C-alpha positions in Angstrom: -71.3 -10.0 10.0 -68.1 -11.3 8.5 -67.9 -13.6 5.5 -65.4 -16.4 5.9 -63.1 -17.7 3.3 -62.2 -21.3 2.7 -61.4 -23.0 6.0 -58.1 -24.8 6.0 -57.6 -28.3 7.1 -56.6 -28.8 10.8 -52.9 -29.4 11.2 -51.4 -31.7 13.9 -50.1 -30.1 17.0 -46.4 -29.3 17.1 -44.2 -28.1 19.9 -43.0 -24.5 19.7 -39.3 -23.9 19.9 -38.0 -21.4 22.5 -37.3 -17.9 20.9 -37.4 -14.2 21.2 -37.4 -11.7 24.1 -40.7 -12.3 26.0 -41.2 -15.0 28.6 -44.2 -16.3 26.6 -44.4 -19.6 24.8 -46.6 -20.9 22.0 -47.6 -24.4 21.6 -50.3 -24.9 19.2 -52.0 -26.3 16.3 -52.9 -24.3 13.0 -56.3 -24.3 11.4 -59.7 -23.2 12.3 -60.7 -23.5 16.0 -57.3 -24.5 17.1 -55.6 -23.6 20.3 -52.4 -21.4 20.6 -50.4 -21.5 23.9 -47.7 -18.8 24.4 -45.6 -18.6 27.5 -44.4 -15.1 28.5 -42.5 -13.9 31.5 -42.9 -10.4 32.8 -39.4 -9.2 33.8 -36.9 -6.3 34.0 -34.3 -4.9 31.7 -32.1 -1.9 31.9 -31.5 0.8 29.2 -27.8 1.7 29.8 -27.0 5.3 30.6 -26.5 7.4 27.5 -28.1 4.8 25.2 -30.8 7.2 23.9 -28.4 10.2 23.4 -29.4 11.8 26.6 -28.9 15.6 26.8 -27.7 17.5 29.9 -31.3 18.5 30.7 -32.1 14.9 31.7 -30.1 12.8 34.2 -27.6 10.7 32.3 -28.5 7.4 34.0 -29.7 4.0 33.4 -33.5 3.6 33.0 -35.3 0.6 34.5 -37.8 -1.0 32.0 -40.3 -3.8 32.5 -41.1 -6.1 29.5 -41.9 -9.6 28.3 -39.7 -12.5 27.4 -40.6 -15.4 25.2 -39.9 -18.8 26.7 -39.8 -22.5 25.6 -42.9 -24.7 26.0 -43.5 -24.9 29.6 -39.9 -24.2 30.5 -39.9 -20.9 32.1 -36.1 -21.1 32.7 -35.4 -21.3 28.9 -36.5 -17.7 28.0 -35.2 -15.2 25.6 -34.3 -11.6 26.7 -36.8 -9.2 28.1 -38.0 -6.7 25.4 -40.4 -3.8 25.1 -42.5 -4.0 23.2 -43.0 -7.7 24.0 -42.7 -10.3 21.1 -45.3 -10.2 18.4 -47.9 -12.9 19.0 -49.6 -14.7 16.0 -52.8 -16.6 15.9 -55.8 -17.3 13.6 -59.3 -16.1 13.4 -61.7 -18.4 15.2 -58.9 -19.9 17.4 -58.3 -19.9 21.2 -55.3 -18.1 22.6 -53.8 -19.0 25.9 -51.1 -16.9 27.4 -49.1 -18.5 30.4 -47.8 -15.4 32.2 -44.9 -15.9 34.8 -44.5 -12.9 37.0 -40.7 -12.1 37.5 -41.0 -8.4 38.3 -38.3 -8.7 41.0 -35.2 -6.4 41.5 -32.5 -7.2 39.0 -28.9 -7.6 39.8 -27.2 -4.3 40.0 -24.8 -3.7 37.1 -22.3 -1.0 36.3 -24.1 2.3 35.5 -27.3 1.3 37.3 -29.1 3.6 39.8 -26.9 2.7 42.8 -29.4 2.3 45.6 -32.6 1.8 43.6 -32.8 -1.6 42.2 -32.7 -3.6 45.4 -35.8 -1.8 46.7 -37.6 -1.8 43.3 -41.4 -2.1 43.7 -42.5 -5.7 43.0 -46.3 -6.1 42.4 -48.9 -8.4 40.8 -49.7 -8.1 37.2 -52.1 -9.4 34.6 -53.0 -9.4 30.9 -55.8 -7.8 28.8 -56.5 -7.7 25.1 -59.1 -5.1 24.2 -61.4 -6.3 21.4 -61.0 -10.0 21.9 -63.7 -12.1 23.7 -63.1 -13.3 27.2 -64.5 -13.0 30.7 -62.5 -10.6 32.9 -62.4 -10.7 36.8 -61.4 -7.3 38.1 -59.7 -7.0 41.5 -61.2 -4.5 43.9 -59.2 -2.8 46.7 -60.3 -0.6 49.6 -58.7 3.0 49.8 -57.9 5.1 52.9 -58.9 8.7 53.5 -56.1 9.9 51.2 -57.3 7.6 48.4 -54.2 5.3 48.7 -55.2 1.6 47.8 -55.3 -0.8 50.7 -56.4 -4.5 51.0 -58.2 -6.5 48.3 -61.9 -6.5 49.0 -63.2 -8.8 46.1 -62.4 -10.4 42.8 -64.8 -10.2 39.9 -67.9 -8.3 41.0 -67.7 -5.6 43.7 -69.2 -6.8 47.0 -73.0 -5.7 47.4 -73.2 -2.5 49.3 -69.6 -1.6 48.8 -69.4 1.9 47.2 -66.0 2.9 48.0 -63.6 0.1 46.7 -61.8 0.8 43.5 -60.4 -1.4 40.6 -56.7 -2.1 40.9 -56.7 -4.6 38.1 -59.1 -5.3 35.2 -58.2 -9.0 35.3 -57.2 -11.8 37.7 -53.9 -10.9 39.0 -50.6 -13.1 39.0 -48.4 -12.6 42.1 -44.7 -12.3 41.8 -43.1 -15.8 41.4 -46.5 -17.3 40.1 -47.8 -18.2 36.7 -51.3 -17.3 35.5 -53.1 -18.5 32.5 -55.2 -16.0 30.4 -57.5 -17.1 27.7 -59.3 -15.4 24.8 -61.4 -16.8 22.0 -62.9 -17.4 19.4 -60.4 -14.8 18.2 -61.4 -12.1 15.6 -59.0 -11.1 12.8 -57.1 -7.9 13.0 -54.3 -6.0 15.0 -54.5 -5.9 18.7 -52.5 -4.6 21.7 -51.8 -7.0 24.6 -50.8 -5.3 27.8 -50.9 -5.4 31.6 -54.4 -5.0 33.1 -53.0 -4.2 36.6 -52.2 -0.7 37.5 -52.0 0.0 33.8 -51.0 3.7 34.1 -47.8 2.6 35.6 -47.2 -1.0 34.3 -47.9 -0.4 30.6 -45.8 2.8 30.7 -43.0 0.6 32.3 -43.0 -1.6 29.2 -45.6 -4.3 29.6 -47.3 -4.3 26.2 -47.0 -5.9 22.8 -48.7 -6.6 19.4 -51.1 -9.5 18.6 -51.8 -10.1 14.9 -54.7 -12.4 14.2 -55.0 -13.7 10.6 -58.2 -14.4 8.7 -59.4 -18.0 8.2 -58.6 -17.7 4.4 -54.9 -17.0 5.0 -53.9 -18.6 8.4 -50.7 -18.8 10.4 -48.9 -22.2 10.3 -46.3 -23.8 12.2 -43.0 -24.1 10.4 -40.4 -26.2 12.3 -42.4 -25.5 15.5 -42.5 -21.7 15.0 -45.8 -19.8 14.2 -45.2 -18.5 10.7 -47.6 -16.0 8.9 -48.8 -16.8 5.5 -46.2 -16.2 2.9 -46.1 -12.6 1.5 -44.0 -10.7 -0.9 -43.9 -9.1 -4.4 -45.6 -12.0 -6.1 -47.7 -13.2 -3.2 -51.0 -11.6 -1.9 -52.4 -12.1 1.6 -55.7 -10.6 3.2 -55.7 -8.7 6.5 -59.4 -9.5 6.9 -62.0 -11.7 5.1 -62.4 -9.6 2.1 -60.2 -9.0 -1.0 -60.3 -5.3 -0.5 -57.9 -5.7 2.4 -55.2 -7.7 0.3 -51.6 -6.8 0.7 -48.1 -8.0 -0.2 -46.0 -6.7 2.8 -46.7 -6.5 6.5 -45.1 -3.8 8.7 -45.9 -3.3 12.5 -45.3 0.0 14.3 -45.7 0.2 18.1 -45.7 3.7 19.4 -44.7 4.3 23.0 -42.9 6.7 25.3 -40.8 6.8 28.6 -41.2 9.3 31.3 -37.8 8.9 32.9 -38.9 10.4 36.3 -41.7 7.8 36.6 -39.2 4.9 35.9 -36.8 6.4 38.5 -39.7 6.5 41.0 -40.4 2.8 40.4 -36.7 1.8 40.5 -36.0 3.7 43.7 -39.0 2.1 45.5 -40.4 5.6 46.1 -43.5 5.5 43.9 -46.6 5.9 46.1 -44.7 7.9 48.8 -46.4 11.3 49.1 -44.0 14.3 49.0 -43.9 16.5 52.1 -46.1 19.5 52.5 -44.6 22.8 51.7 -42.1 24.2 52.6 -40.7 20.6 52.7 -38.6 19.7 49.8 -39.7 16.4 48.1 -37.1 13.6 47.4 -36.7 12.7 43.8 -39.1 9.8 43.0 -41.8 10.6 45.3 -44.7 10.2 42.9 -48.1 8.9 43.8 -49.7 9.0 40.2 -49.1 9.6 36.6 -51.0 13.0 36.7 -47.8 14.7 36.1 -46.7 12.3 33.4 -44.1 14.0 31.1 -42.3 11.7 28.6 -38.7 12.5 27.8 -38.3 9.8 25.2 -40.7 8.8 22.4 -40.3 5.3 20.8 -41.2 3.3 17.8 -40.9 -0.4 18.3 -38.9 0.4 21.4 -36.4 2.6 19.7 -36.0 6.4 19.5 -35.0 7.9 16.1 -31.3 7.6 15.5 -29.4 7.4 12.3 -28.3 3.8 13.4 -31.7 2.4 14.0 -33.6 3.8 10.8 -34.8 3.3 8.3 -36.9 0.2 8.7 -35.8 -2.1 5.9 -37.6 -4.4 3.6 -41.1 -3.0 4.1 -42.3 -2.6 0.6 -41.8 -2.5 -3.1 -42.9 -0.2 -5.8 -46.5 -0.9 -7.2 -47.0 -3.5 -4.4 -49.2 -2.9 -1.3 -47.9 -2.7 2.3 -50.2 -3.2 5.3 -49.2 -0.9 8.2 -50.3 -2.1 11.5 -50.0 0.8 13.8 -50.4 0.5 17.7 -50.3 3.1 20.4 -49.0 1.6 23.8 -48.3 5.1 25.2 -50.3 7.5 27.3 -50.1 10.3 24.8 -52.2 10.7 21.7 -50.3 10.3 18.3 -50.9 11.4 14.8 -48.9 9.2 12.4 -48.5 11.2 9.2 -47.0 10.2 5.8 -45.1 12.6 3.6 -45.9 13.0 0.0 -48.4 10.1 -0.2 -51.8 8.9 1.0 -52.8 5.7 2.9 -56.1 3.8 2.8 -57.3 3.3 6.4 -59.2 -0.1 6.5 -59.7 -1.0 10.1 -59.4 0.2 13.8 -59.1 -1.9 16.9 -59.6 -5.1 14.8 -62.8 -3.8 13.2 -62.7 -3.4 9.4 -64.7 -0.5 8.0 -68.1 -2.0 6.8 -71.5 -0.6 6.0 -74.6 -2.6 5.3 -76.8 -1.8 2.3 -80.6 -1.9 2.3 -80.3 -5.5 1.0 -78.2 -6.5 3.9 -75.0 -6.8 1.9 -71.9 -5.9 3.8 -69.5 -3.6 1.9 -65.8 -3.1 3.0 -64.5 0.3 2.4 -61.5 2.5 3.3 -60.7 6.1 4.1 -58.0 7.8 2.1 -55.9 10.1 4.4 -52.2 11.1 4.9 -52.6 11.3 8.7 -54.9 9.9 11.4 -55.4 10.2 15.2 -54.1 7.4 17.3 -55.4 7.6 21.0 -53.7 5.6 23.7 -54.5 1.9 23.5 -55.8 2.2 20.0 -54.7 0.3 16.8 -55.2 1.1 13.1 -54.6 -0.7 9.9 -53.7 1.1 6.7 -52.7 0.1 3.1 -50.1 2.0 1.1 -49.0 1.4 -2.5 -45.7 3.3 -3.2 -45.2 4.6 -6.7 -41.5 5.2 -6.4 -38.6 3.6 -4.5 -36.8 5.2 -1.6 -37.6 6.1 2.0 -41.1 7.1 3.0 -41.1 9.3 6.1 -43.8 8.7 8.7 -43.7 11.0 11.7 -45.9 12.1 14.7 -47.7 15.3 13.7 -48.6 15.8 17.4 -45.1 17.1 17.6 -43.5 14.4 19.7 -40.4 15.0 17.7 -37.6 15.5 20.2 -36.1 13.1 22.7 -34.7 14.5 25.9 -34.6 18.1 25.0 -31.6 18.6 22.7 -31.0 15.0 21.6 -31.9 14.1 18.0 -34.9 12.1 16.9 -38.4 11.6 18.2 -41.4 9.7 16.6 -39.9 9.7 13.2 -39.1 6.7 11.0 -38.8 5.7 7.4 -40.3 2.9 5.5 -37.8 1.7 3.0 -39.3 0.8 -0.5 -37.4 -1.3 -2.9 -37.6 -0.7 -6.7 -39.7 -3.0 -8.8 -38.5 -6.3 -9.9 -37.5 -6.3 -13.5 -38.0 -9.6 -15.4 -34.8 -10.8 -17.2 -35.2 -10.5 -20.9 -36.0 -13.7 -22.7 -33.1 -15.3 -24.7 -33.4 -15.0 -28.4 -34.0 -18.2 -30.4 -31.2 -19.1 -32.6 
């Protein structure tokens, strides 16, 4: 059971300005038991050929990605660019979250450097949203399968029809068809760090880029609306915020790291419209892109916040200060297990999947505690919260000890980044009295 801090007064509703690269929009009120409405659009974006320093071992071609764009209130035409991860969503503990999702997973306009014949036939399919760890009622979509195990028609929504023992789940939640907009609701929300992602055909859709981070703040330190934009509680060298409803989770700076990866062959399969097409039986030669599952999933690019390691994209700046505490929100949106590891220092793990580490004494008192480690396991779909307090200024290396260190064979980088720590603030000397 959580202990709640002081509940802030309810603030009047305010329209949210259109910003960012997800077709999601937030309209809301701040305060306890308020409602937050985000408008997102699932769409497509292209990684230009050579953007990730592709080596000769991997075809030097554009990569089709799916992602989310943030839109204006109710105005799906006024959307920002599509990004992966999607925009970071903010809300408060105890509130209700509504995500209005428009499905625009349609073939994009072919541009220079794109796969020539692929995009016009790109697979377009329904999509949905899930947030593991937040309360809601899901309605799975069940489909029949043929003798080869290939999904066919929808047989039911919600519960599987009585007596049906062969249908399979295609989607963990109600689907939104291409061109339509669906509304997905969660609440009352629990504080913590969460991954929002597609609940339909997730092995493919999440890998294609349909994922993002949700940060829910405790009631004692709520998100507010500043000029119509959801704004987290002020943090910095002289300001303290809590991650959960306990002082032991206090921090000064907040950093979000979303791990993911790209299997270039899977993306080609989707872009070419060949995904789900069985290859011919031997001695027939399969056509490139003929994949029917992610059993042979083999990533060629490993990303942090949608970027591979390059000297231009790292380090991540302004993430901490000497003798101040930084909250690391670490999420795994990939299909491979990660092992985030710090060099030359320890971190205090305080929560996973939005659940703070708590034990209850014999007198029914809840005690918050932490685990001091320099590395931790991060399975697919999981989130962890950790606190670090650097003792010296400079760059703190954080890498994947699972050895996902190299992108596309010979190109530099991988799951390595640096957290840039500023030196302590030195107070100006007081003027001497005359």
